[in-house]
Structures are given as structure tokens and as C-alpha cells.
C-alpha positions in Angstrom: -4.9 -8.8 -14.9 -5.5 -7.2 -11.5 -2.8 -4.9 -10.2 -2.9 -7.0 -7.0 -1.6 -10.1 -8.9 1.3 -8.3 -10.6 4.7 -8.8 -9.1 6.4 -5.9 -7.2 10.0 -5.8 -8.2 10.9 -2.5 -6.6 13.4 -2.3 -3.7 11.7 -2.6 -0.4 12.4 -1.8 3.3 11.0 -3.4 6.5 9.2 -1.0 8.9 7.6 -2.4 12.0 7.6 -5.9 10.4 5.9 -4.7 7.3 7.5 -4.6 3.8 7.2 -1.2 2.2 8.4 0.5 -1.0 11.9 2.0 -0.6 11.2 5.0 -2.8 8.4 7.5 -3.2 8.5 7.2 -7.0 7.8 3.5 -7.1 5.0 3.9 -4.5 3.4 6.7 -6.5 3.4 4.6 -9.7 1.7 1.7 -7.8 -0.7 4.0 -6.0 -1.9 5.3 -9.4 -2.5 1.7 -10.6 -4.3 0.7 -7.5 -6.5 3.8 -7.5 -7.4 3.3 -11.1 -8.4 -0.3 -10.5 -10.4 0.4 -7.4 -11.9 3.7 -8.5 -10.6 5.6 -5.5 -7.8 8.0 -4.8 -4.7 6.2 -3.6 -1.5 8.1 -2.6 1.9 7.2 -1.4 2.4 7.7 2.3 5.7 7.8 4.2 5.8 5.4 7.1 9.1 5.2 8.9 11.8 4.8 6.3 9.5 3.4 3.7 6.5 4.2 1.6 3.1 2.5 1.6 -0.1 3.1 -0.4 -3.0 4.8 1.4 -6.6 5.3 0.3 -10.2 5.3 1.5 -11.8 2.1 0.5 -15.5 1.6 1.4 -15.3 4.4 4.0 -12.3 2.8 5.7 -8.7 4.2 5.6 -6.7 1.4 4.0 -2.9 1.0 3.8 -1.2 -1.4 1.3 2.4 -2.6 1.5 4.1 -5.7 0.0 4.1 -9.3 0.9 5.7 -12.1 -1.2 6.2 -9.6 -4.1 2.5 -8.8 -4.2 0.5 -5.9 -2.8 -1.1 -6.6 0.6 -3.5 -4.7 2.8 -1.6 -3.9 6.0 -2.9 -3.6 9.6 -0.8 -1.0 11.2 -1.1 2.4 12.8 -1.3 4.7 9.8 -0.1 7.6 12.0 3.5 6.3 11.9 6.0 8.4 10.0 
């Protein structure tokens, strides 16, 4: 089962219209799972009052948040925070 199809039950916060992880610990656990599945380094990143997942995928900095209790690639200014 792909980590991208697993439900995200952690508490979340909304930052700039994007749903993010509320805590660094939850984001770190999900970052490890995403990194393992994709074969890249993925780390939690503080954005506003929440935490997203950040990594370099195919040479492009990629940020993941949550949408509908699933991980989703976000299009946002990764310099926030």
C-alpha cells in the first residue's frame, strides 16, 4: 500500500489555505515514510503555524501537506515560515 493512500489522522492546522500537520513529530514520521517510498530525503518543514513535508523530487523542491486525509503535493511559497 502506498503511503499516499494511507489516511492521515494527525491533528492539522490551516496555513494560507493549506492543511498541514499540527506537530513536528507527526510530520517527521510521515516524512520518513514518504522518503522511504520515493527513495529521497524528505524532512518536516515549519510553515507558519504548521508542518509540511519537504524534499527534492526529480530535481524539483516539493512540499506535501494534507487534503481529504491524504498526503497531497502543495503549490505554495516554500519560503514561508
